[in-house]
C-alpha positions as CSV (number, residue, x, y, z in Angstrom):
1,Q,-6.1,-37.4,-150.5
2,V,-4.3,-34.0,-149.4
3,R,-5.9,-32.4,-146.4
4,L,-5.0,-29.1,-144.7
5,V,-6.8,-28.8,-141.2
6,E,-6.5,-25.6,-139.6
7,S,-7.5,-24.7,-136.2
8,G,-6.8,-22.1,-133.2
9,G,-9.0,-19.5,-134.4
10,G,-11.6,-17.8,-132.6
11,L,-12.8,-14.6,-130.6
12,A,-9.9,-12.5,-128.8
13,Q,-9.8,-9.0,-127.0
14,T,-7.5,-6.0,-128.4
15,G,-4.0,-6.8,-127.3
16,G,-5.0,-10.6,-127.0
17,S,-3.2,-13.6,-128.4
18,L,-4.2,-16.6,-130.3
19,R,-2.4,-19.4,-132.3
20,L,-3.2,-21.0,-135.3
21,S,-2.4,-24.4,-136.6
22,C,-2.4,-26.0,-139.8
23,A,-1.8,-29.8,-140.5
24,S,-1.4,-31.3,-143.5
25,S,-1.6,-34.6,-144.6
26,G,-1.2,-36.6,-147.9
27,I,1.0,-34.3,-149.6
28,I,3.6,-36.7,-151.4
29,F,5.9,-33.9,-152.5
30,T,8.7,-32.1,-151.0
31,I,6.7,-28.8,-148.8
32,N,8.3,-25.9,-149.7
33,T,6.9,-22.5,-148.9
34,M,3.9,-22.7,-146.3
35,A,2.1,-19.4,-145.4
36,W,-1.0,-17.8,-143.8
37,Y,-3.3,-15.4,-145.9
38,R,-6.4,-13.6,-144.5
39,Q,-9.5,-12.4,-145.9
40,A,-11.6,-9.5,-144.4
41,P,-15.0,-9.0,-145.2
42,G,-14.8,-7.1,-148.6
43,K,-11.3,-7.0,-149.4
44,Q,-9.2,-9.1,-151.1
45,R,-7.1,-12.0,-149.8
46,E,-3.8,-11.2,-148.7
47,L,-0.4,-12.9,-147.7
48,V,0.2,-12.5,-144.0
49,A,3.4,-14.4,-143.4
50,G,5.4,-16.9,-145.0
51,I,8.3,-19.3,-144.2
52,T,10.5,-21.2,-146.5
53,I,11.5,-25.0,-146.1
54,G,15.0,-23.4,-144.9
55,G,13.2,-21.3,-142.2
56,S,13.2,-18.0,-143.8
57,T,10.4,-15.9,-142.7
58,D,8.8,-12.7,-144.1
59,Y,5.8,-10.8,-142.8
60,Q,3.1,-8.0,-143.7
61,D,4.3,-5.0,-142.7
62,S,1.0,-4.6,-140.4
63,V,1.9,-7.8,-138.5
64,K,5.8,-7.3,-138.1
65,G,6.9,-7.8,-134.3
66,R,3.2,-8.8,-133.5
67,F,2.9,-12.2,-135.2
68,T,5.4,-15.2,-135.7
69,I,5.1,-17.9,-138.4
70,S,7.0,-20.9,-137.6
71,R,6.9,-24.8,-139.2
72,D,7.4,-28.3,-137.7
73,N,8.8,-30.2,-140.8
74,A,8.3,-33.7,-139.3
75,K,4.7,-33.1,-138.8
76,D,4.1,-31.3,-141.9
77,T,2.8,-28.4,-139.9
78,V,2.6,-24.8,-140.0
79,Y,1.6,-22.1,-137.0
80,L,0.8,-18.5,-136.6
81,Q,1.0,-16.7,-133.1
82,M,-0.6,-13.8,-133.2
83,D,0.2,-11.8,-130.1
84,S,-0.8,-7.9,-129.5
85,L,-3.9,-8.4,-131.7
86,K,-5.8,-5.4,-133.1
87,P,-9.7,-5.5,-134.3
88,E,-7.9,-4.8,-137.7
89,D,-6.7,-8.3,-137.5
90,T,-10.4,-9.7,-137.9
91,A,-10.6,-11.8,-141.0
92,V,-10.7,-15.2,-141.8
93,Y,-7.1,-17.0,-142.0
94,Y,-6.2,-19.5,-144.5
95,C,-3.1,-21.6,-144.6
96,H,-1.3,-22.2,-147.7
97,I,1.6,-24.8,-148.9
98,N,3.5,-25.0,-152.0
99,A,5.1,-28.4,-152.9
100,G,6.9,-30.0,-155.5
101,Y,9.3,-28.8,-158.1
102,F,8.9,-27.8,-161.8
103,P,7.4,-29.4,-163.5
104,H,5.1,-30.8,-160.8
105,R,4.6,-27.8,-158.7
106,Y,1.0,-27.5,-156.4
107,D,-0.9,-25.4,-154.4
108,Y,-2.9,-26.3,-151.3
109,W,-5.3,-23.9,-149.5
110,G,-6.8,-24.9,-145.7
111,Q,-10.6,-24.3,-145.2
112,G,-10.0,-21.1,-143.4
113,T,-10.6,-20.1,-139.5
114,Q,-12.4,-17.1,-138.6
115,V,-10.4,-14.9,-136.2
116,T,-12.2,-12.0,-134.5
117,V,-10.9,-9.4,-132.4
118,S,-13.0,-7.1,-130.4
119,S,-12.4,-3.6,-129.5
């Protein structure tokens, strides 16, 4: 059974930091891209940051220079270090994992963790 367990969300003040973790287990295929998405109330889910199996990263413009995504392939875990937090970062954050290769490609989602940034 595949499990993605997220942790590290919570309440932070503007300018503060939080570190999210997403530990996966039960994935039998090669993990390709790992990513973090977020969804604010009344808005669509959006990509925050992604990291490939080779370590290449990509960020949404609004978080560049403030957030850092990393992964530990030995632990099948992805992290999101969030610094200089702003109230507009408030959202539910979801980790996403893409695994396998054609024709067996799979997408897995975490349950979400709330991040609230107070002004």
